[in-house]
C-alpha positions in Angstrom: -15.9 -14.8 -0.9 -18.0 -11.8 -1.4 -18.8 -11.3 -5.1 -17.9 -7.6 -4.8 -14.6 -8.5 -3.4 -14.0 -10.9 -6.2 -14.7 -8.1 -8.7 -12.3 -5.7 -6.9 -9.6 -8.3 -6.9 -10.1 -9.0 -10.6 -9.9 -5.3 -11.3 -6.7 -5.0 -9.2 -5.2 -8.0 -11.1 -6.0 -6.2 -14.4 -4.5 -3.0 -13.1 -1.3 -4.8 -12.0 -0.9 -6.3 -15.5 -1.3 -2.8 -17.0 1.2 -1.3 -14.6 3.7 -4.1 -15.5 3.4 -3.2 -19.2 2.9 0.6 -19.1 4.1 1.8 -15.7 2.5 2.9 -12.5 1.6 6.3 -14.0 -0.6 4.7 -16.6 -3.4 4.2 -14.2 -5.6 6.8 -12.5 -4.7 8.1 -9.0 -7.5 6.2 -7.2 -6.4 3.0 -8.9 -2.8 3.7 -7.9 -3.8 4.2 -4.2 -5.8 0.9 -4.2 -3.1 -1.1 -6.1 -0.3 0.2 -3.9 -2.2 -0.6 -0.7 -3.3 -4.0 -1.9 0.0 -5.1 -3.2 1.9 -3.8 -0.2 -0.5 -5.6 2.2 0.3 -8.8 0.4 4.0 -8.2 0.5 4.0 -7.3 4.2 1.8 -10.2 5.2 4.1 -12.6 3.3 7.4 -11.1 4.3 7.1 -8.1 6.5 7.9 -4.4 6.0 11.5 -5.3 5.4 10.3 -6.9 2.1 8.5 -3.7 1.3 11.7 -1.8 1.8 13.5 -4.1 -0.7 11.2 -2.6 -3.3 11.3 0.8 -5.1 8.3 2.6 -3.5 9.0 5.5 -1.2 7.5 5.0 2.3 5.7 8.4 2.0 3.8 7.2 -1.1 2.6 4.1 0.8 1.6 6.1 3.9 -0.3 8.5 1.7 -2.2 5.7 0.0 -3.1 4.1 3.3 -4.3 7.4 4.7 -6.5 7.9 1.6 -8.1 4.5 2.3 -8.6 5.6 5.9 -6.3 2.8 7.1 -4.6 5.0 9.6 -3.4 2.2 11.9 -1.5 0.7 8.9 -0.2 4.1 7.9 1.0 4.8 11.4 2.7 1.4 11.6 4.5 1.9 8.3 5.6 5.4 9.4 6.9 4.0 12.7 9.1 1.6 10.9 11.1 4.5 9.5 12.4 5.2 13.0 14.6 2.1 12.6 16.7 3.7 10.0 19.7 5.9 11.2 17.8 8.7 9.5 14.1 8.2 9.0 14.3 10.1 5.7 16.1 6.9 4.3 12.6 5.3 4.2 11.9 7.3 1.1 15.1 6.4 -0.6 14.8 2.9 -2.1 18.5 2.6 -2.9 20.0 4.1 0.4 17.6 2.2 2.7 18.6 -1.3 1.5 22.0 -1.3 3.3 20.2 -1.0 6.7 17.6 -3.7 6.2 19.6 -6.4 8.0 19.4 -4.5 11.3 15.7 -3.9 11.1 13.1 -5.6 13.2 9.6 -4.6 12.0 7.7 -7.3 13.9 5.5 -4.8 15.8 4.6 -2.9 12.6 4.1 -6.1 10.7 1.6 -7.3 13.2 -0.6 -4.3 12.5 -0.7 -5.4 8.8 -1.3 -9.0 9.7 -4.4 -8.0 11.8 -6.1 -6.4 8.8 -8.0 -9.0 6.9 -8.2 -9.1 3.1 -12.0 -8.5 3.4 -11.4 -5.3 5.5 -8.8 -4.1 2.9 -11.1 -4.7 0.0 -14.0 -3.0 1.9 -11.7 0.1 2.3 -10.8 0.0 -1.4 -14.4 -0.3 -2.4 -15.4 2.7 -0.1 -12.5 4.8 -1.5 -13.4 4.0 -5.1 -17.1 5.0 -4.5 -16.0 8.3 -2.9 -13.5 9.0 -5.8 -16.2 8.2 -8.4 -18.7 10.5 -6.7 -16.1 13.3 -6.5 -15.2 12.8 -10.2 -18.9 13.0 -11.1 -19.4 16.3 -9.3 -16.5 17.9 -11.2 -17.5 16.7 -14.6 
């Protein structure tokens, strides 16, 4: 594995521990974006978007993170999965959406996530973090 990728995964693991202790808001926005995309990619590749929907994250938050990482195909696939709910707005309601999961078939959308390799995801995170650091340096 690429040493840079190992460093990114190590950072993401540290962030995940921090979030489990102090909450998602305890990390900076660029870290939130990366951790959300990374953890969701893992969830989807291991159990599909239905497994994502069993969690507590609104779909709009995931789509926003994926777009920030310039992973528009994944963002579009995630967004397309919302059409399977009786009302697409349910995708943002972690409680209300659960009762509809049994009727969902997200195979097409899952496939888009499966096609993105871990290396590609980590490259996107690395590029995003570089851009975020550069922007922060300009404003300080």
